[in-house]
All heavy atoms as TSV, in Angstrom:
chain	resi	resn	atom	element	x	y	z
A	1	MET	N	N	-4.424	153.032	-4.556
A	1	MET	CA	C	-5.387	153.737	-4.974
A	1	MET	C	C	-5.031	155.184	-4.947
A	1	MET	O	O	-4.212	155.536	-4.009
A	1	MET	CB	C	-6.601	153.636	-3.993
A	1	MET	CG	C	-7.809	154.511	-4.292
A	1	MET	SD	S	-9.097	154.519	-2.960
A	1	MET	CE	C	-8.322	155.587	-1.742
A	2	PHE	N	N	-5.345	155.973	-5.982
A	2	PHE	CA	C	-5.079	157.452	-5.857
A	2	PHE	C	C	-6.425	158.190	-6.020
A	2	PHE	O	O	-7.243	157.753	-6.918
A	2	PHE	CB	C	-4.208	157.845	-7.083
A	2	PHE	CG	C	-3.936	159.381	-7.076
A	2	PHE	CD1	C	-3.059	160.086	-6.191
A	2	PHE	CD2	C	-4.677	160.155	-7.813
A	2	PHE	CE1	C	-2.845	161.345	-6.100
A	2	PHE	CE2	C	-4.521	161.539	-7.865
A	2	PHE	CZ	C	-3.612	162.155	-6.967
A	3	CYS	N	N	-6.695	159.190	-5.209
A	3	CYS	CA	C	-7.867	159.904	-5.311
A	3	CYS	C	C	-7.584	161.299	-4.988
A	3	CYS	O	O	-6.541	161.610	-4.397
A	3	CYS	CB	C	-8.993	159.392	-4.418
A	3	CYS	SG	S	-8.568	159.454	-2.718
A	4	ASP	N	N	-8.373	162.287	-5.582
A	4	ASP	CA	C	-8.139	163.681	-5.332
A	4	ASP	C	C	-9.441	164.322	-5.149
A	4	ASP	O	O	-10.453	163.913	-5.361
A	4	ASP	CB	C	-7.297	164.291	-6.330
A	4	ASP	CG	C	-7.886	164.453	-7.697
A	4	ASP	OD1	O	-8.956	163.709	-7.991
A	4	ASP	OD2	O	-7.404	165.058	-8.638
A	5	LEU	N	N	-9.482	165.591	-4.717
A	5	LEU	CA	C	-10.660	166.379	-4.503
A	5	LEU	C	C	-10.939	166.864	-5.689
A	5	LEU	O	O	-10.412	167.900	-6.213
A	5	LEU	CB	C	-10.395	167.405	-3.366
A	5	LEU	CG	C	-11.487	168.403	-2.906
A	5	LEU	CD1	C	-12.565	167.526	-2.380
A	5	LEU	CD2	C	-10.969	169.306	-1.950
A	6	VAL	N	N	-12.117	166.530	-6.367
A	6	VAL	CA	C	-12.696	167.100	-7.683
A	6	VAL	C	C	-13.056	168.619	-7.468
A	6	VAL	O	O	-13.720	168.919	-6.570
A	6	VAL	CB	C	-13.886	166.271	-8.054
A	6	VAL	CG1	C	-14.459	166.850	-9.324
A	6	VAL	CG2	C	-13.516	164.802	-8.299
A	7	GLY	N	N	-12.599	169.343	-8.409
A	7	GLY	CA	C	-12.970	170.758	-8.364
A	7	GLY	C	C	-12.056	171.560	-7.472
A	7	GLY	O	O	-12.405	172.753	-7.244
A	8	SER	N	N	-11.014	171.086	-6.980
A	8	SER	CA	C	-10.268	171.825	-5.974
A	8	SER	C	C	-9.558	173.062	-6.611
A	8	SER	O	O	-9.412	174.039	-5.928
A	8	SER	CB	C	-9.066	170.963	-5.368
A	8	SER	OG	O	-8.146	170.459	-6.322
A	9	THR	N	N	-9.236	173.007	-7.830
A	9	THR	CA	C	-8.642	174.240	-8.482
A	9	THR	C	C	-9.635	175.388	-8.500
A	9	THR	O	O	-9.226	176.523	-8.040
A	9	THR	CB	C	-8.098	173.930	-9.914
A	9	THR	OG1	O	-7.211	172.807	-9.812
A	9	THR	CG2	C	-7.400	175.130	-10.566
A	10	SER	N	N	-10.866	175.126	-8.966
A	10	SER	CA	C	-11.731	176.276	-8.875
A	10	SER	C	C	-12.177	176.649	-7.532
A	10	SER	O	O	-12.464	177.811	-7.209
A	10	SER	CB	C	-13.016	175.699	-9.828
A	10	SER	OG	O	-13.645	174.751	-9.203
A	11	LEU	N	N	-12.229	175.627	-6.648
A	11	LEU	CA	C	-12.470	176.009	-5.188
A	11	LEU	C	C	-11.465	176.791	-4.662
A	11	LEU	O	O	-11.759	177.791	-3.821
A	11	LEU	CB	C	-12.653	174.648	-4.485
A	11	LEU	CG	C	-13.068	174.631	-3.010
A	11	LEU	CD1	C	-14.518	175.369	-2.870
A	11	LEU	CD2	C	-13.038	173.257	-2.281
A	12	SER	N	N	-10.214	176.592	-4.893
A	12	SER	CA	C	-9.029	177.410	-4.269
A	12	SER	C	C	-9.139	178.791	-4.826
A	12	SER	O	O	-8.708	179.739	-4.166
A	12	SER	CB	C	-7.819	176.801	-4.627
A	12	SER	OG	O	-7.434	176.750	-5.919
A	13	ALA	N	N	-9.811	178.997	-5.924
A	13	ALA	CA	C	-9.809	180.392	-6.531
A	13	ALA	C	C	-10.917	181.207	-5.860
A	13	ALA	O	O	-10.958	182.410	-5.797
A	13	ALA	CB	C	-10.203	180.346	-8.051
A	14	ARG	N	N	-11.863	180.463	-5.243
A	14	ARG	CA	C	-13.016	181.140	-4.502
A	14	ARG	C	C	-12.880	181.288	-3.044
A	14	ARG	O	O	-13.434	182.221	-2.406
A	14	ARG	CB	C	-14.336	180.331	-4.806
A	14	ARG	CG	C	-14.759	180.361	-6.215
A	14	ARG	CD	C	-16.248	179.795	-6.306
A	14	ARG	NE	N	-16.536	178.553	-5.566
A	14	ARG	CZ	C	-16.404	177.390	-6.044
A	14	ARG	NH1	N	-15.977	176.994	-7.338
A	14	ARG	NH2	N	-16.798	176.266	-5.280
A	15	LEU	N	N	-11.880	180.477	-2.390
A	15	LEU	CA	C	-11.762	180.504	-0.969
A	15	LEU	C	C	-10.498	181.175	-0.542
A	15	LEU	O	O	-9.535	181.317	-1.346
A	15	LEU	CB	C	-11.731	179.023	-0.447
A	15	LEU	CG	C	-12.884	178.056	-0.572
A	15	LEU	CD1	C	-12.572	176.715	-0.051
A	15	LEU	CD2	C	-14.056	178.704	0.119
A	16	ASP	N	N	-10.635	181.744	0.616
A	16	ASP	CA	C	-9.300	182.353	1.247
A	16	ASP	C	C	-8.509	181.139	1.464
A	16	ASP	O	O	-8.902	180.062	1.723
A	16	ASP	CB	C	-9.638	183.029	2.519
A	16	ASP	CG	C	-10.386	184.250	2.468
A	16	ASP	OD1	O	-10.214	184.902	1.493
A	16	ASP	OD2	O	-11.127	184.605	3.417
A	17	PRO	N	N	-7.131	181.396	1.394
A	17	PRO	CA	C	-6.082	180.355	1.579
A	17	PRO	C	C	-6.377	179.519	2.924
A	17	PRO	O	O	-6.165	178.254	3.058
A	17	PRO	CB	C	-4.715	180.971	1.690
A	17	PRO	CG	C	-4.961	182.255	0.916
A	17	PRO	CD	C	-6.425	182.596	1.143
A	18	GLU	N	N	-6.823	180.173	4.083
A	18	GLU	CA	C	-7.068	179.579	5.264
A	18	GLU	C	C	-8.169	178.682	5.162
A	18	GLU	O	O	-8.142	177.536	5.713
A	18	GLU	CB	C	-7.256	180.611	6.381
A	18	GLU	CG	C	-5.992	181.449	6.747
A	18	GLU	CD	C	-5.908	182.583	5.761
A	18	GLU	OE1	O	-6.830	182.938	5.056
A	18	GLU	OE2	O	-4.815	183.221	5.875
A	19	ASP	N	N	-9.275	179.156	4.551
A	19	ASP	CA	C	-10.424	178.283	4.303
A	19	ASP	C	C	-10.128	177.024	3.400
A	19	ASP	O	O	-10.563	175.895	3.699
A	19	ASP	CB	C	-11.665	179.050	3.707
A	19	ASP	CG	C	-12.128	180.119	4.688
A	19	ASP	OD1	O	-11.971	179.985	5.977
A	19	ASP	OD2	O	-12.664	181.096	4.151
A	20	MET	N	N	-9.325	177.241	2.370
A	20	MET	CA	C	-8.900	176.133	1.585
A	20	MET	C	C	-8.139	175.075	2.350
A	20	MET	O	O	-8.355	173.897	2.151
A	20	MET	CB	C	-8.180	176.674	0.301
A	20	MET	CG	C	-7.812	175.619	-0.628
A	20	MET	SD	S	-9.380	174.858	-1.435
A	20	MET	CE	C	-8.666	173.630	-2.394
A	21	ARG	N	N	-7.224	175.664	3.194
A	21	ARG	CA	C	-6.398	174.687	4.022
A	21	ARG	C	C	-7.398	173.788	4.871
A	21	ARG	O	O	-7.133	172.647	5.073
A	21	ARG	CB	C	-5.413	175.449	4.886
A	21	ARG	CG	C	-4.453	174.565	5.682
A	21	ARG	CD	C	-3.508	173.900	4.752
A	21	ARG	NE	N	-3.642	172.438	4.888
A	21	ARG	CZ	C	-3.300	171.543	4.085
A	21	ARG	NH1	N	-2.758	171.831	2.906
A	21	ARG	NH2	N	-3.525	170.198	4.299
A	22	GLU	N	N	-8.372	174.488	5.478
A	22	GLU	CA	C	-9.237	173.729	6.324
A	22	GLU	C	C	-10.147	172.748	5.460
A	22	GLU	O	O	-10.331	171.525	6.065
A	22	GLU	CB	C	-10.261	174.738	7.007
A	22	GLU	CG	C	-9.638	175.567	8.115
A	22	GLU	CD	C	-10.688	176.464	8.792
A	22	GLU	OE1	O	-11.907	176.302	8.627
A	22	GLU	OE2	O	-10.192	177.478	9.360
A	23	THR	N	N	-10.431	173.081	4.418
A	23	THR	CA	C	-11.280	172.112	3.481
A	23	THR	C	C	-10.454	170.957	3.101
A	23	THR	O	O	-10.829	169.719	3.188
A	23	THR	CB	C	-11.737	172.926	2.253
A	23	THR	OG1	O	-12.505	173.998	2.541
A	23	THR	CG2	C	-12.431	171.977	1.291
A	24	LEU	N	N	-9.139	171.123	2.724
A	24	LEU	CA	C	-8.179	170.127	2.398
A	24	LEU	C	C	-7.929	169.267	3.607
A	24	LEU	O	O	-7.881	168.007	3.432
A	24	LEU	CB	C	-6.943	170.786	1.852
A	24	LEU	CG	C	-6.882	171.077	0.458
A	24	LEU	CD1	C	-5.609	171.693	0.053
A	24	LEU	CD2	C	-7.262	170.049	-0.541
A	25	THR	N	N	-7.691	169.798	4.780
A	25	THR	CA	C	-7.408	169.059	5.932
A	25	THR	C	C	-8.596	168.152	6.349
A	25	THR	O	O	-8.470	166.931	6.697
A	25	THR	CB	C	-7.195	170.000	7.142
A	25	THR	OG1	O	-5.904	170.662	6.722
A	25	THR	CG2	C	-6.909	169.282	8.400
A	26	ALA	N	N	-9.924	168.610	6.178
A	26	ALA	CA	C	-11.127	167.889	6.516
A	26	ALA	C	C	-11.182	166.724	5.433
A	26	ALA	O	O	-11.574	165.620	5.766
A	26	ALA	CB	C	-12.286	168.680	6.442
A	27	TYR	N	N	-10.923	167.006	4.180
A	27	TYR	CA	C	-10.874	165.983	3.085
A	27	TYR	C	C	-9.884	164.936	3.374
A	27	TYR	O	O	-10.199	163.759	3.312
A	27	TYR	CB	C	-10.746	166.685	1.813
A	27	TYR	CG	C	-10.326	165.770	0.737
A	27	TYR	CD1	C	-11.292	164.892	0.070
A	27	TYR	CD2	C	-9.004	165.622	0.133
A	27	TYR	CE1	C	-10.987	163.987	-0.887
A	27	TYR	CE2	C	-8.721	164.732	-0.800
A	27	TYR	CZ	C	-9.793	163.888	-1.353
A	27	TYR	OH	O	-9.402	163.059	-2.262
A	28	GLN	N	N	-8.690	165.392	3.755
A	28	GLN	CA	C	-7.686	164.365	3.941
A	28	GLN	C	C	-7.937	163.465	5.242
A	28	GLN	O	O	-7.749	162.288	5.205
A	28	GLN	CB	C	-6.359	164.953	4.172
A	28	GLN	CG	C	-5.789	165.623	2.852
A	28	GLN	CD	C	-4.573	166.564	3.105
A	28	GLN	OE1	O	-4.272	167.094	4.172
A	28	GLN	NE2	N	-3.708	166.687	2.026
A	29	ASN	N	N	-8.460	164.139	6.257
A	29	ASN	CA	C	-8.846	163.340	7.482
A	29	ASN	C	C	-9.910	162.300	7.180
A	29	ASN	O	O	-9.921	161.266	7.715
A	29	ASN	CB	C	-9.385	164.203	8.515
A	29	ASN	CG	C	-8.122	165.021	9.186
A	29	ASN	OD1	O	-6.993	164.644	9.170
A	29	ASN	ND2	N	-8.476	166.192	9.741
A	30	ALA	N	N	-10.960	162.746	6.238
A	30	ALA	CA	C	-12.014	161.808	5.956
A	30	ALA	C	C	-11.475	160.545	5.120
A	30	ALA	O	O	-11.753	159.509	5.369
A	30	ALA	CB	C	-13.178	162.478	5.208
A	31	VAL	N	N	-10.619	160.851	4.139
A	31	VAL	CA	C	-10.060	159.872	3.337
A	31	VAL	C	C	-9.152	158.973	4.174
A	31	VAL	O	O	-9.198	157.685	4.068
A	31	VAL	CB	C	-9.254	160.463	2.155
A	31	VAL	CG1	C	-8.557	159.367	1.364
A	31	VAL	CG2	C	-10.256	161.095	1.222
A	32	ALA	N	N	-8.305	159.570	5.011
A	32	ALA	CA	C	-7.459	158.703	5.863
A	32	ALA	C	C	-8.241	157.834	6.730
A	32	ALA	O	O	-7.856	156.648	7.008
A	32	ALA	CB	C	-6.545	159.684	6.714
A	33	GLY	N	N	-9.313	158.222	7.289
A	33	GLY	CA	C	-10.196	157.458	8.087
A	33	GLY	C	C	-10.711	156.272	7.408
A	33	GLY	O	O	-10.887	155.147	7.988
A	34	GLU	N	N	-11.177	156.394	6.201
A	34	GLU	CA	C	-11.622	155.365	5.373
A	34	GLU	C	C	-10.517	154.370	5.049
A	34	GLU	O	O	-10.826	153.168	4.999
A	34	GLU	CB	C	-12.428	155.912	4.208
A	34	GLU	CG	C	-13.697	156.519	4.335
A	34	GLU	CD	C	-14.621	155.672	5.248
A	34	GLU	OE1	O	-14.977	154.703	4.614
A	34	GLU	OE2	O	-14.958	156.146	6.253
A	35	ILE	N	N	-9.424	154.853	4.684
A	35	ILE	CA	C	-8.263	154.009	4.287
A	35	ILE	C	C	-7.888	153.139	5.573
A	35	ILE	O	O	-7.770	151.925	5.487
A	35	ILE	CB	C	-7.066	154.839	3.970
A	35	ILE	CG1	C	-7.333	155.418	2.612
A	35	ILE	CG2	C	-5.814	153.932	3.901
A	35	ILE	CD1	C	-6.277	156.493	2.154
A	36	ALA	N	N	-7.921	153.740	6.846
A	36	ALA	CA	C	-7.736	152.992	7.983
A	36	ALA	C	C	-8.773	152.035	8.183
A	36	ALA	O	O	-8.484	150.871	8.729
A	36	ALA	CB	C	-7.508	153.945	9.159
A	37	ARG	N	N	-9.968	152.359	7.976
A	37	ARG	CA	C	-11.149	151.476	8.293
A	37	ARG	C	C	-11.071	150.110	7.515
A	37	ARG	O	O	-11.415	149.111	7.914
A	37	ARG	CB	C	-12.529	152.183	8.010
A	37	ARG	CG	C	-13.636	151.410	8.240
A	37	ARG	CD	C	-14.919	152.284	8.235
A	37	ARG	NE	N	-15.428	152.642	6.916
A	37	ARG	CZ	C	-16.419	152.025	6.268
A	37	ARG	NH1	N	-16.949	150.944	6.746
A	37	ARG	NH2	N	-16.747	152.404	5.044
A	38	PHE	N	N	-10.462	150.225	6.297
A	38	PHE	CA	C	-10.413	149.099	5.485
A	38	PHE	C	C	-8.996	148.534	5.449
A	38	PHE	O	O	-8.458	147.792	4.531
A	38	PHE	CB	C	-10.722	149.441	3.913
A	38	PHE	CG	C	-12.340	149.549	3.854
A	38	PHE	CD1	C	-12.824	150.760	3.925
A	38	PHE	CD2	C	-13.134	148.473	3.708
A	38	PHE	CE1	C	-14.208	150.986	3.740
A	38	PHE	CE2	C	-14.402	148.560	3.606
A	38	PHE	CZ	C	-15.089	149.850	3.629
A	39	GLU	N	N	-8.193	148.884	6.450
A	39	GLU	CA	C	-6.793	148.373	6.828
A	39	GLU	C	C	-5.893	148.697	5.621
A	39	GLU	O	O	-4.963	147.844	5.305
A	39	GLU	CB	C	-6.877	146.904	7.138
A	39	GLU	CG	C	-7.626	146.793	8.444
A	39	GLU	CD	C	-7.741	145.305	8.865
A	39	GLU	OE1	O	-7.237	144.360	8.091
A	39	GLU	OE2	O	-8.464	145.061	9.869
A	40	GLY	N	N	-6.070	149.803	5.022
A	40	GLY	CA	C	-5.177	150.273	3.889
A	40	GLY	C	C	-3.909	150.883	4.564
A	40	GLY	O	O	-3.874	151.271	5.665
A	41	HIS	N	N	-2.983	151.204	3.686
A	41	HIS	CA	C	-1.722	151.904	4.113
A	41	HIS	C	C	-1.745	153.280	3.466
A	41	HIS	O	O	-1.763	153.340	2.132
A	41	HIS	CB	C	-0.530	151.121	3.811
A	41	HIS	CG	C	0.819	151.817	3.812
A	41	HIS	ND1	N	1.318	151.986	5.069
A	41	HIS	CD2	C	1.540	152.440	3.030
A	41	HIS	CE1	C	2.486	152.711	4.978
A	41	HIS	NE2	N	2.659	153.038	3.821
A	42	LEU	N	N	-1.726	154.392	4.208
A	42	LEU	CA	C	-1.724	155.629	3.526
A	42	LEU	C	C	-0.308	156.030	3.232
A	42	LEU	O	O	0.625	156.064	3.989
A	42	LEU	CB	C	-2.190	156.654	4.687
A	42	LEU	CG	C	-2.117	158.177	4.142
A	42	LEU	CD1	C	-2.930	158.430	2.974
A	42	LEU	CD2	C	-2.629	159.021	5.374
A	43	ALA	N	N	0.075	155.993	1.901
A	43	ALA	CA	C	1.334	156.214	1.351
A	43	ALA	C	C	1.800	157.695	1.557
A	43	ALA	O	O	2.851	158.028	2.100
A	43	ALA	CB	C	1.452	155.656	0.039
A	44	LYS	N	N	0.893	158.595	0.985
A	44	LYS	CA	C	1.277	160.067	1.194
A	44	LYS	C	C	0.097	160.900	0.618
A	44	LYS	O	O	-0.788	160.531	-0.061
A	44	LYS	CB	C	2.468	160.414	0.424
A	44	LYS	CG	C	2.545	160.116	-1.089
A	44	LYS	CD	C	3.893	160.588	-1.671
A	44	LYS	CE	C	4.055	160.105	-3.006
A	44	LYS	NZ	N	5.232	160.511	-3.701
A	45	PHE	N	N	0.143	162.207	1.176
A	45	PHE	CA	C	-0.807	163.145	0.716
A	45	PHE	C	C	0.091	163.995	-0.378
A	45	PHE	O	O	1.358	164.227	-0.159
A	45	PHE	CB	C	-1.169	164.166	1.825
A	45	PHE	CG	C	-2.053	163.566	2.819
A	45	PHE	CD1	C	-1.687	163.388	4.173
A	45	PHE	CD2	C	-3.329	163.040	2.431
A	45	PHE	CE1	C	-2.578	162.898	5.118
A	45	PHE	CE2	C	-4.184	162.417	3.439
A	45	PHE	CZ	C	-3.715	162.409	4.672
A	46	MET	N	N	-0.470	164.294	-1.513
A	46	MET	CA	C	0.133	165.037	-2.562
A	46	MET	C	C	-0.724	166.238	-2.978
A	46	MET	O	O	-1.675	166.023	-3.836
A	46	MET	CB	C	0.396	164.093	-3.758
A	46	MET	CG	C	1.253	162.974	-3.468
A	46	MET	SD	S	1.647	161.845	-4.632
A	46	MET	CE	C	-0.003	161.253	-5.065
A	47	GLY	N	N	-0.779	167.324	-2.203
A	47	GLY	CA	C	-1.657	168.420	-2.463
A	47	GLY	C	C	-3.074	168.082	-2.126
A	47	GLY	O	O	-3.330	167.658	-1.065
A	48	ASP	N	N	-4.000	168.039	-3.047
A	48	ASP	CA	C	-5.336	167.554	-2.733
A	48	ASP	C	C	-5.469	166.016	-3.197
A	48	ASP	O	O	-6.557	165.486	-3.177
A	48	ASP	CB	C	-6.331	168.390	-3.603
A	48	ASP	CG	C	-6.273	168.037	-5.171
A	48	ASP	OD1	O	-5.100	167.735	-5.600
A	48	ASP	OD2	O	-7.317	168.274	-5.854
A	49	GLY	N	N	-4.381	165.341	-3.365
A	49	GLY	CA	C	-4.420	163.940	-3.764
A	49	GLY	C	C	-3.979	163.086	-2.601
A	49	GLY	O	O	-3.251	163.611	-1.710
A	50	VAL	N	N	-4.411	161.857	-2.575
A	50	VAL	CA	C	-4.073	160.965	-1.590
A	50	VAL	C	C	-3.645	159.564	-2.351
A	50	VAL	O	O	-4.426	159.048	-3.137
A	50	VAL	CB	C	-5.226	160.632	-0.577
A	50	VAL	CG1	C	-4.908	159.657	0.484
A	50	VAL	CG2	C	-5.660	161.762	-0.050
A	51	LEU	N	N	-2.482	158.952	-1.905
A	51	LEU	CA	C	-2.061	157.658	-2.419
A	51	LEU	C	C	-2.168	156.669	-1.337
A	51	LEU	O	O	-1.654	156.986	-0.172
A	51	LEU	CB	C	-0.639	157.873	-2.908
A	51	LEU	CG	C	0.005	156.577	-3.514
A	51	LEU	CD1	C	-0.786	156.041	-4.717
A	51	LEU	CD2	C	1.493	156.810	-3.767
A	52	ALA	N	N	-2.803	155.568	-1.574
A	52	ALA	CA	C	-2.938	154.655	-0.559
A	52	ALA	C	C	-2.712	153.154	-1.162
A	52	ALA	O	O	-3.057	153.038	-2.409
A	52	ALA	CB	C	-4.370	154.521	0.078
A	53	TYR	N	N	-2.303	152.271	-0.332
A	53	TYR	CA	C	-2.154	150.854	-0.820
A	53	TYR	C	C	-3.078	150.011	0.088
A	53	TYR	O	O	-3.196	150.118	1.215
A	53	TYR	CB	C	-0.782	150.409	-0.638
A	53	TYR	CG	C	0.424	151.254	-1.332
A	53	TYR	CD1	C	1.307	151.993	-0.633
A	53	TYR	CD2	C	0.372	151.264	-2.728
A	53	TYR	CE1	C	2.159	152.709	-1.251
A	53	TYR	CE2	C	1.240	152.209	-3.379
A	53	TYR	CZ	C	2.272	152.830	-2.658
A	53	TYR	OH	O	3.117	153.562	-3.300
A	54	PHE	N	N	-3.596	148.968	-0.571
A	54	PHE	CA	C	-4.483	147.932	0.089
A	54	PHE	C	C	-3.809	146.600	-0.181
A	54	PHE	O	O	-3.367	146.367	-1.301
A	54	PHE	CB	C	-5.859	148.120	-0.352
A	54	PHE	CG	C	-6.560	149.362	0.028
A	54	PHE	CD1	C	-6.609	150.433	-0.842
A	54	PHE	CD2	C	-7.232	149.322	1.162
A	54	PHE	CE1	C	-7.136	151.619	-0.455
A	54	PHE	CE2	C	-7.874	150.568	1.653
A	54	PHE	CZ	C	-7.839	151.701	0.766
A	55	GLY	N	N	-3.900	145.833	0.888
A	55	GLY	CA	C	-3.251	144.540	0.754
A	55	GLY	C	C	-1.711	144.447	0.918
A	55	GLY	O	O	-1.045	143.577	0.457
A	56	TRP	N	N	-1.219	145.568	1.427
A	56	TRP	CA	C	0.175	145.758	1.710
A	56	TRP	C	C	0.387	146.520	2.876
A	56	TRP	O	O	-0.370	147.521	3.086
A	56	TRP	CB	C	0.902	146.568	0.502
A	56	TRP	CG	C	2.337	146.768	0.784
A	56	TRP	CD1	C	3.281	145.893	0.482
A	56	TRP	CD2	C	2.986	147.826	1.418
A	56	TRP	NE1	N	4.604	146.358	0.753
A	56	TRP	CE2	C	4.339	147.653	1.465
A	56	TRP	CE3	C	2.486	149.032	1.966
A	56	TRP	CZ2	C	5.168	148.472	2.040
A	56	TRP	CZ3	C	3.467	149.808	2.674
A	56	TRP	CH2	C	4.809	149.535	2.616
A	57	PRO	N	N	1.162	146.144	3.778
A	57	PRO	CA	C	2.147	145.076	3.866
A	57	PRO	C	C	1.495	143.851	4.232
A	57	PRO	O	O	2.179	142.830	4.279
A	57	PRO	CB	C	3.213	145.565	4.857
A	57	PRO	CG	C	2.386	146.402	5.766
A	57	PRO	CD	C	1.305	147.043	5.033
A	58	ARG	N	N	0.253	143.788	4.503
A	58	ARG	CA	C	-0.463	142.511	4.979
A	58	ARG	C	C	-1.591	142.255	4.030
A	58	ARG	O	O	-2.464	143.036	3.818
A	58	ARG	CB	C	-0.969	142.609	6.479
A	58	ARG	CG	C	-1.461	141.502	7.001
A	58	ARG	CD	C	-1.776	141.581	8.502
A	58	ARG	NE	N	-2.821	142.582	8.668
A	58	ARG	CZ	C	-4.104	142.165	9.018
A	58	ARG	NH1	N	-4.391	140.870	9.222
A	58	ARG	NH2	N	-5.011	143.091	9.144
A	59	VAL	N	N	-1.443	141.111	3.428
A	59	VAL	CA	C	-2.380	140.703	2.500
A	59	VAL	C	C	-3.645	140.050	3.204
A	59	VAL	O	O	-3.597	139.496	4.210
A	59	VAL	CB	C	-1.971	139.682	1.590
A	59	VAL	CG1	C	-3.040	139.100	0.677
A	59	VAL	CG2	C	-0.836	140.124	0.775
A	60	HIS	N	N	-4.975	140.481	2.825
A	60	HIS	CA	C	-6.047	139.846	3.314
A	60	HIS	C	C	-6.622	138.849	2.300
A	60	HIS	O	O	-7.022	139.149	1.261
A	60	HIS	CB	C	-7.286	140.937	3.541
A	60	HIS	CG	C	-6.815	141.993	4.360
A	60	HIS	ND1	N	-6.601	143.278	4.000
A	60	HIS	CD2	C	-6.595	141.972	5.761
A	60	HIS	CE1	C	-6.233	143.971	5.030
A	60	HIS	NE2	N	-6.247	143.283	6.070
A	61	GLU	N	N	-6.698	137.572	2.822
A	61	GLU	CA	C	-7.107	136.541	1.883
A	61	GLU	C	C	-8.461	136.613	1.414
A	61	GLU	O	O	-8.752	136.130	0.201
A	61	GLU	CB	C	-6.844	135.171	2.661
A	61	GLU	CG	C	-5.377	134.830	2.980
A	61	GLU	CD	C	-4.519	134.768	1.775
A	61	GLU	OE1	O	-4.886	134.215	0.715
A	61	GLU	OE2	O	-3.307	135.235	1.928
A	62	ASP	N	N	-9.269	137.288	2.007
A	62	ASP	CA	C	-10.675	137.458	1.671
A	62	ASP	C	C	-11.034	138.741	0.927
A	62	ASP	O	O	-12.166	139.136	0.836
A	62	ASP	CB	C	-11.678	137.186	2.859
A	62	ASP	CG	C	-11.445	138.347	3.876
A	62	ASP	OD1	O	-10.485	139.123	3.883
A	62	ASP	OD2	O	-12.428	138.527	4.785
A	63	GLU	N	N	-9.957	139.409	0.413
A	63	GLU	CA	C	-10.128	140.649	-0.136
A	63	GLU	C	C	-11.150	140.719	-1.218
A	63	GLU	O	O	-11.824	141.783	-1.456
A	63	GLU	CB	C	-8.810	141.149	-0.605
A	63	GLU	CG	C	-8.623	142.621	-0.593
A	63	GLU	CD	C	-8.675	143.328	0.725
A	63	GLU	OE1	O	-8.306	142.628	1.792
A	63	GLU	OE2	O	-9.018	144.476	0.856
A	64	THR	N	N	-11.231	139.641	-2.131
A	64	THR	CA	C	-12.072	139.742	-3.216
A	64	THR	C	C	-13.589	139.585	-2.775
A	64	THR	O	O	-14.386	139.968	-3.662
A	64	THR	CB	C	-11.671	138.524	-4.168
A	64	THR	OG1	O	-12.003	137.310	-3.499
A	64	THR	CG2	C	-10.334	138.713	-4.767
A	65	ARG	N	N	-13.842	139.137	-1.620
A	65	ARG	CA	C	-15.223	139.085	-1.269
A	65	ARG	C	C	-15.858	140.336	-0.789
A	65	ARG	O	O	-16.986	140.559	-0.540
A	65	ARG	CB	C	-15.359	138.033	-0.133
A	65	ARG	CG	C	-15.274	136.636	-0.708
A	65	ARG	CD	C	-15.586	135.709	0.443
A	65	ARG	NE	N	-14.378	135.385	1.128
A	65	ARG	CZ	C	-14.285	134.829	2.392
A	65	ARG	NH1	N	-15.463	134.675	2.976
A	65	ARG	NH2	N	-13.179	134.604	2.985
A	66	GLY	N	N	-15.029	141.390	-0.638
A	66	GLY	CA	C	-15.570	142.692	-0.086
A	66	GLY	C	C	-15.749	142.661	1.396
A	66	GLY	O	O	-15.635	141.591	2.023
A	67	ARG	N	N	-16.320	143.704	1.959
A	67	ARG	CA	C	-16.492	143.906	3.346
A	67	ARG	C	C	-17.954	144.193	3.536
A	67	ARG	O	O	-18.677	144.848	2.934
A	67	ARG	CB	C	-15.700	144.934	4.052
A	67	ARG	CG	C	-14.197	144.449	3.892
A	67	ARG	CD	C	-13.371	145.434	4.724
A	67	ARG	NE	N	-11.981	145.035	4.399
A	67	ARG	CZ	C	-11.299	144.380	5.153
A	67	ARG	NH1	N	-11.648	143.909	6.285
A	67	ARG	NH2	N	-10.026	144.218	4.885
């Protein structure tokens, strides 16, 4: 899965760099928490983007049924 913070470019134009960093850190922490909650693998942060894998390295046999 890849996701990013919608509107981050316009947001960065309005915020001080320190405030933008705090916003990105809060966003990344929230996304990382959800990835961990569903036993995903956080591959990397890429600016305002997050790359995650689910079903790797351990497959969940019931993955199609949802949680």
